[in-house]
C-alpha atoms as one frame of an Amber mdcrd trajectory, in Angstrom:
protein
  -0.096  -0.016  -0.237   2.951   2.492   0.648   4.203   1.977  -2.924   0.822
   3.088  -4.380   0.867   6.101  -2.125   4.437   6.840  -3.221   3.317   6.620
  -6.936   0.234   8.650  -6.548   2.547  11.483  -4.794   4.823  11.302  -7.787
   2.381  11.698 -10.183   0.658  14.652  -8.306   3.860  16.359  -7.975   4.365
  16.503 -11.701   1.718  19.439 -11.879   3.837  21.445  -9.889   6.317  21.861
 -12.805   3.640  23.928 -14.738   4.707  25.121 -18.407   7.868  23.501 -18.145
   8.669  20.938 -20.960   7.547  17.314 -19.835   7.923  15.391 -23.028   9.451
  16.091 -26.341   8.933  13.797 -29.130  11.015  13.391 -32.254   8.347  15.206
 -34.359   9.499  18.278 -32.468   6.113  18.455 -30.320   6.648  19.407 -26.744
   4.206  18.845 -24.120   4.054  20.848 -20.793   3.575  19.229 -17.424   0.464
  21.183 -17.214  -0.980  19.852 -20.411   0.256  16.279 -19.531  -1.530  16.400
 -16.222  -4.679  17.934 -17.755  -4.538  14.699 -20.069  -3.826  12.417 -17.149
  -6.710  13.657 -15.038  -9.160  13.111 -18.011  -7.874   9.526 -18.401  -7.847
   8.947 -14.762 -11.650   9.669 -14.860 -12.381   7.237 -17.759 -10.517   4.647
 -15.839 -13.017   5.014 -13.007 -12.839   4.823  -9.234 -12.729   1.285  -8.489
  -9.122  -0.447  -9.113  -8.923  -2.255 -12.103  -6.084  -3.950 -14.036  -4.816
  -1.878 -16.877  -3.034  -3.693 -19.489  -0.614  -1.384 -21.481   1.687  -1.807
 -24.269   4.461   0.515 -23.338   5.512   2.744 -26.291   7.122   6.348 -26.363
   3.755   7.881 -27.313   1.660  10.566 -25.526  -1.411   8.141 -25.073   0.665
   5.402 -23.560   2.569   7.699 -21.161  -0.745   9.337 -20.197  -2.491   5.925
 -19.538   0.337   4.870 -17.474   0.418   8.062 -15.280  -3.419   7.972 -15.020
  -3.153   4.313 -13.871  -0.696   5.233 -11.253  -2.545   8.472 -10.010  -5.803
   6.242  -9.565  -4.136   3.293  -7.933  -4.703   0.906 -10.713  -2.352  -1.890
 -11.009  -0.488  -1.868 -14.495   0.467  -4.748 -16.279   3.056  -3.884 -19.261
   2.232  -6.323 -22.224   4.031  -6.554 -25.737
């Protein structure tokens, strides 16, 4: 249970970096921490309030990163699959 609390704290802390660049993709697109956390909050709502297993194919894409962070923030267990 302590691990989940640490993970949630980590994700919540990201918002404090505001407009700094959180992610920069090969295309040159940059995403701020504020935008990233906004997307994470929306995704967390879609995942629901009851813990559920989230299966995720890890990719260096915005949707994959957002889903992973949303699952951590919502206390959902994540299984990375290929």
